[in-house]
C-alpha positions in Angstrom: 5.8 -7.0 24.8 8.5 -6.2 22.3 8.1 -2.5 22.7 8.6 -2.9 26.5 11.7 -5.0 25.9 13.1 -2.4 23.5 12.5 0.4 25.9 14.2 -1.5 28.7 17.0 -2.4 26.3 17.7 1.3 25.5 17.3 2.5 29.1 19.7 -0.3 30.3 22.3 0.8 27.8 21.9 4.5 28.6 22.1 3.8 32.3 25.2 1.7 31.9 26.9 4.5 30.1 27.2 6.3 33.4 29.3 3.5 34.9 33.1 3.8 35.0 34.9 2.6 31.9 31.6 2.0 30.1 30.9 3.8 26.8 27.5 3.9 25.1 26.7 5.3 21.7 23.7 5.1 19.3 23.2 6.1 15.7 20.4 5.4 13.3 18.1 6.5 10.5 14.4 6.8 9.6 12.6 7.3 6.4 9.0 7.6 5.1 8.3 7.3 1.4 5.4 7.5 -0.9 5.5 5.9 -4.4 3.5 5.7 -7.6 4.0 2.6 -9.7 3.0 2.0 -13.3 3.2 -1.3 -15.2 5.4 -3.0 -12.6 3.9 -6.4 -13.5 5.7 -6.3 -16.8 9.2 -7.2 -15.6 9.1 -10.8 -17.1 8.3 -12.0 -20.6 4.7 -12.8 -21.2 2.4 -13.3 -24.2 0.2 -10.5 -23.1 0.4 -7.7 -20.5 -2.2 -5.9 -18.4 -1.2 -2.3 -17.5 -1.7 -1.4 -13.9 -0.9 1.5 -11.5 -1.0 1.9 -7.8 0.4 3.9 -4.9 1.8 2.9 -1.6 3.8 4.2 1.4 6.6 2.5 3.2 8.8 3.4 6.2 11.8 2.0 8.2 13.7 2.8 11.4 17.2 1.4 12.1 19.0 1.8 15.4 22.7 1.0 15.9 23.5 0.8 19.7 27.0 0.1 20.9 28.2 -0.7 24.4 31.9 -0.8 25.1 33.8 -1.9 28.3 37.5 -1.9 27.9 38.5 -3.9 24.8 35.1 -5.5 24.4 32.1 -4.0 22.4 28.6 -5.2 22.0 27.2 -4.2 18.6 23.5 -4.2 17.6 21.3 -3.3 14.7 17.6 -3.0 15.6 15.0 -2.6 12.8 11.6 -1.2 13.7 8.5 -1.1 11.4 10.4 -1.9 8.1 7.2 -2.3 6.1 4.7 -1.0 3.6 2.1 0.9 5.5 -1.2 -0.9 6.0 -0.1 -4.1 4.3 -1.7 -7.2 5.8 1.2 -9.2 4.5 3.5 -7.5 7.0 1.9 -9.2 10.0 0.0 -12.5 10.0 -1.8 -11.3 13.2 -3.7 -8.6 11.2 -7.3 -9.3 10.5 -9.5 -7.0 8.4 -13.1 -6.2 9.4 -15.2 -6.4 6.2 -18.3 -4.8 7.7 -18.1 -1.6 5.6 -21.4 -0.3 7.0 -19.7 1.3 10.0 -16.5 3.1 10.8 -15.3 0.0 12.5 -15.2 -1.7 9.1 -12.3 0.6 8.1 -9.9 -0.7 10.6 -7.8 -3.8 11.3 -6.4 -5.2 14.5 -2.8 -6.2 14.9 0.0 -6.7 17.4 1.5 -3.3 17.1 5.0 -4.3 18.2 5.5 -7.4 16.0 7.7 -5.5 13.6 10.7 -5.0 15.9 13.7 -7.2 15.1 17.3 -7.4 16.4 19.0 -8.0 13.0 22.6 -7.9 14.2 24.1 -8.7 17.6 27.8 -9.5 18.0 30.8 -9.1 20.2 34.0 -7.4 19.1 37.1 -8.0 21.2 40.5 -6.3 20.6 43.7 -8.3 21.5 45.9 -5.2 21.5 46.2 -2.9 18.5 46.6 -5.5 15.7 44.2 -8.4 16.4 40.4 -8.3 16.6 37.9 -11.1 17.2 34.3 -10.8 16.1 31.7 -13.4 17.2 27.9 -13.4 16.6 25.3 -12.3 14.2 27.0 -9.7 11.9 27.0 -8.6 8.2 27.8 -11.2 5.6 27.6 -11.5 1.8 29.3 -8.2 1.3 32.8 -7.4 0.0 34.9 -4.6 -1.7 32.1 -2.9 -3.7 28.3 -3.6 -3.8 28.7 -5.6 -7.0 27.6 -9.2 -6.5 26.6 -8.4 -2.9 23.5 -9.0 -0.8 24.4 -7.8 2.8 22.5 -10.0 5.2 22.9 -11.2 8.8 25.2 -14.1 9.2 26.4 -16.0 12.3 30.1 -15.6 12.1 33.4 -16.1 13.9 35.9 -13.7 12.3 39.5 -13.0 13.1 41.1 -9.8 11.8 44.9 -9.3 11.8 46.8 -6.1 10.9 50.2 -6.8 9.2 52.9 -4.7 7.6 51.4 -5.7 4.2 47.8 -4.9 5.0 44.8 -6.3 6.9 43.9 -10.0 6.7 40.7 -11.6 7.9 39.3 -15.0 8.0 36.6 -17.1 9.6 33.6 -19.2 9.2 29.8 -18.9 8.9 27.2 -21.2 10.3 24.2 -21.1 7.9 22.2 -24.2 8.8 22.8 -26.4 11.9 21.6 -30.0 11.6 23.9 -31.4 14.2 22.0 -33.5 16.8 22.7 -36.8 18.6 19.5 -38.2 17.2 20.5 -37.9 13.5 23.2 -40.1 12.0 26.0 -38.2 10.3 24.1 -34.9 10.9 27.3 -32.9 11.2 28.2 -33.9 7.6 24.8 -32.4 6.4 25.3 -28.9 7.8 25.5 -25.8 5.8 28.7 -24.0 6.5 30.8 -21.3 4.8 34.5 -20.4 5.1 36.3 -17.2 4.0 39.7 -15.6 3.8 40.2 -12.0 2.6 42.7 -9.2 2.7 43.0 -5.4 2.1 46.4 -4.0 0.9 47.5 -0.9 -1.0 49.8 -0.2 -4.0 50.3 3.5 -4.5 46.9 5.2 -4.6 45.0 1.9 -5.2 43.5 -0.4 -2.6 43.5 -4.1 -3.5 40.9 -6.4 -1.9 41.0 -10.2 -2.7 38.4 -12.7 -1.3 38.1 -16.5 -1.2 34.7 -17.7 -0.1 33.8 -21.4 0.0 30.3 -22.8 0.7 29.7 -26.3 1.8 25.9 -26.7 1.7 25.2 -30.4 2.3 21.9 -29.3 4.0 20.5 -28.4 0.5 19.4 -32.0 0.2 19.3 -33.4 3.7 16.7 -30.9 4.9 14.5 -31.3 1.8 15.0 -35.0 1.1 16.2 -36.7 4.3 16.2 -40.2 2.8 19.0 -39.3 0.4 20.7 -36.6 2.4 23.3 -39.1 3.8 24.4 -40.1 0.3 24.7 -36.7 -1.2 27.3 -34.0 -0.9 24.8 -31.3 -1.8 26.0 -28.0 -3.2 29.6 -26.8 -3.1 30.3 -23.2 -4.2 33.6 -21.5 -4.6 33.4 -17.7 -4.9 36.4 -15.6 -5.7 36.4 -11.8 -5.8 39.0 -9.1 -6.4 38.2 -5.5 -5.7 40.0 -2.3 -6.5 39.4 1.3 -5.6 41.4 4.5 -5.4 42.7 7.2 -7.8 43.6 7.1 -11.5 45.2 10.5 -11.8 42.5 13.1 -11.3 39.7 10.4 -11.5 38.2 8.3 -8.7 37.3 4.7 -9.4 36.1 1.4 -8.0 35.9 -2.0 -9.6 35.4 -5.7 -8.8 35.8 -9.0 -10.5 33.8 -12.0 -9.3 33.9 -15.7 -10.2 31.4 -18.3 -9.0 31.8 -22.1 -9.4 28.9 -24.2 -8.2 28.9 -28.0 -8.0 25.5 -29.6 -7.8 26.2 -33.2 -6.7 23.9 -36.2 -6.7 20.8 -34.2 -7.4 19.6 -36.7 -10.0 18.2 -38.7 -7.1 15.5 -36.0 -6.7 13.7 -37.4 -9.8 12.2 -40.0 -7.4 10.3 -37.1 -5.7 8.4 -36.2 -8.9 5.1 -37.7 -7.7 5.1 -36.2 -4.2 7.0 -32.9 -4.8 7.4 -31.7 -8.4 9.1 -28.6 -7.3 11.9 -30.6 -5.6 12.1 -33.0 -8.6 12.9 -30.0 -10.9 16.4 -30.0 -9.3 17.1 -33.5 -10.6 18.6 -31.9 -13.8 21.0 -29.7 -11.9 24.4 -29.3 -13.5 27.7 -27.7 -12.4 28.1 -24.1 -13.4 30.8 -21.5 -13.8 29.9 -17.8 -14.1 31.8 -14.6 -13.7 31.1 -10.9 -13.5 33.0 -7.6 -13.8 32.2 -4.1 -12.7 34.0 -0.7 -13.2 32.9 2.7 -12.1 34.9 5.9 -12.7 33.9 9.5 -11.8 35.3 13.0 -11.5 34.4 15.1 -8.5 33.9 18.7 -9.4 32.7 21.8 -7.5 29.3 21.9 -9.3 28.7 18.3 -10.2 30.2 14.8 -10.4 30.0 13.0 -13.8 30.8 9.4 -14.2 30.1 6.1 -16.0 29.3 2.6 -14.7 30.1 -0.6 -16.7 29.0 -4.0 -15.5 29.0 -7.5 -17.1 27.6 -10.9 -16.0 28.3 -14.1 -17.9 25.9 -16.9 -18.9 26.6 -20.7 -18.6 24.3 -22.6 -20.9 22.6 -25.8 -19.7 24.0 -25.4 -16.2 22.6 -24.4 -12.8 20.0 -25.6 -10.4 17.6 -26.9 -13.1 20.1 -27.5 -15.9 18.5 -24.7 -18.1 21.2 -22.1 -17.7 22.8 -20.1 -15.0 23.9 -16.5 -15.0 26.0 -14.1 -12.8 23.7 -12.0 -10.7 24.7 -8.4 -9.9 22.7 -9.0 -6.6 20.5 -6.9 -4.4 23.0 -4.3 -3.1 24.2 -3.2 -6.5 21.0 -1.5 -7.7 21.8 -1.2 -11.4 19.0 1.4 -11.9 16.1 2.8 -10.0 13.6 0.3 -11.6 15.4 -2.4 -13.6 17.9 -4.0 -11.1 16.6 -2.4 -7.9 12.8 -2.8 -7.7 12.6 -5.3 -10.6 15.2 -8.1 -11.0 15.0 -8.0 -14.7 16.4 -11.0 -16.6 15.5 -13.1 -13.6 15.4 -16.8 -14.7 14.6 -18.7 -11.5 12.5 -16.3 -9.4 15.3 -16.0 -6.9 17.6 -13.4 -8.6 18.0 -10.0 -7.1 19.3 -7.6 -9.8 20.3 -7.9 -13.4 21.4 -11.5 -14.3 23.8 -12.4 -17.2 23.6 -8.9 -18.6 25.7 -6.0 -19.8 25.0 -2.6 -18.3 26.3 0.8 -19.7 25.3 3.7 -17.5 26.6 7.3 -17.8 25.4 9.4 -14.9 25.8 12.7 -13.1 25.3 13.3 -9.3 25.7 16.2 -6.9 24.5 18.8 -9.4 24.3 21.9 -7.2 21.1 23.8 -8.2 21.0 26.0 -5.1 22.5 26.2 -1.6 20.6 23.1 -0.3 19.2 21.7 -3.5 21.0 19.1 -5.7 20.0 16.9 -8.6 21.1 13.7 -10.2 20.5 11.9 -13.5 21.5 8.6 -15.3 20.8 6.7 -18.4 21.2 2.9 -18.3 21.3 0.7 -21.4 21.1 -3.1 -20.8 21.8 -6.0 -23.1 21.0 -9.6 -22.1 23.8 -12.2 -22.4 21.5 -15.2 -21.9 20.9 -17.9 -24.5 18.0 -20.2 -25.5 15.3 -18.4 -23.6 13.1 -15.3 -23.9 15.9 -13.1 -22.7 18.3 -14.1 -25.5 18.0 -10.9 -27.6 16.4 -8.8 -24.9 17.5 -5.2 -24.4 16.2 -2.4 -22.2 17.0 1.2 -21.3 16.1 3.4 -18.4 16.3 7.1 -17.5 16.4 8.1 -13.8 16.2 11.6 -12.3 16.5 12.8 -8.7 16.2 15.9 -6.6 17.3 16.3 -3.0 16.8 19.2 -0.6 18.4 19.4 2.8 15.9 20.6 5.3 18.6 20.5 7.9 22.0 18.8 8.5 20.2 15.6 9.4 17.0 15.7 7.4 16.7 15.4 3.6 13.6 15.5 1.4 14.1 13.8 -2.0 12.1 13.1 -5.2 13.1 10.3 -7.6 11.6 9.4 -11.0 12.4 6.4 -13.3 11.2 5.5 -16.8 12.1 2.1 -18.3 11.5 0.5 -21.7 12.0 -3.2 -22.5 12.3 -5.1 -25.8 12.3 -8.9 -26.0 12.5 -9.5 -29.7 10.8 -12.9 -29.3 8.0 -14.3 -31.5 4.8 -14.6 -29.5 6.0 -12.3 -26.7 4.6 -8.7 -26.8 6.9 -6.0 -25.7 5.5 -4.5 -22.5 4.4 -0.9 -22.0 6.9 1.5 -20.4 7.5 1.0 -16.7 7.4 4.1 -14.5 8.1 5.0 -10.9 7.7 8.3 -9.1 8.5 8.5 -5.4 9.3 11.1 -2.7 10.9 10.5 0.6 11.9 12.2 3.9 14.9 10.8 5.7 16.4 11.5 9.1 19.9 10.3 10.1 21.7 10.8 13.4 
């Protein structure tokens, strides 16, 4: 059914493009990748490790249709078959036939169009040249650089205003809606966010401040309704300041981030120990203050581009959701290295982190090394030091070497090979250092 709807959706847009004053455009990308993994279970401290290796394939298609009529534009992102090939976990409707005595036993059944998703859908309306209103499901959790970001779909109302001093934008996000006439004070227990940001310029440098406030009363009301009305839940203030531009002959980008989280009235969750131990673990939640800093500088040359990345995340002892410490997360979009920070959120303390947490990263690198007309290479060396205290990561260090090759088959198609090798040292009694972690992958990507 979803395939038919998608086909009708694209045909409708393409047909509308013939109408007067209607403009339609579509861009997108596709990739297919095969990967070899070695020792990937060793990303967290353990008394003993079992080496393992395996191979898999993954693929993804993204389409970005736009339909414009006058000052109004509908924007979409459609994801198709973003999955690991053959993985039953991708689709709960899959069932495996275990009768291996016949060819039929080597197949599974599935709804072939279940992996089609409209990930973004929003309206952009221009009030003249200087004022723009965006309403709907659009990108959120992203600002300035990728440091501290995890770009995801967010229901937003955003107003953007051009001024003589730069661009200012502000608005709100609706994260969880509990408002209903059947629930007392339900509006108080919603999960909303508010933001105000700007982009201005001083000489050759862009300056990008952000104020982001999270009011997550729903953190308790949805999990523990009986105390939701007496708790203010989680309040988070996130401040960011990004810079990018030129430092003489060098290009650079940087960002500072500060996060203050208030966990209020969570001690009441101790009453849930008997029925929900996982929920009761938050009874010890304590307010936290963490910050991070990122700086990346590079020099574009004819034959290559050398540079260095520096990143830091602080640690707040005896703070956070469980009162056992809280660290600044570089987050998913940053991708500190190919393995540690991208595929493995090393130094993860809660199981929810996305990149390096409360760590220092020093990474010299070189990209765009021209080996031939259509062939280029890249390389990097990342050294990581944990800033955490009173846990297995306290004195942990790691290093990683990443190498890459890319060949342009055409203007729109690139074939690439990437390899990573990571080594971890915990320096903790009773915790054995793991074997080296390795990744080798190759990918073909089409963009249009």
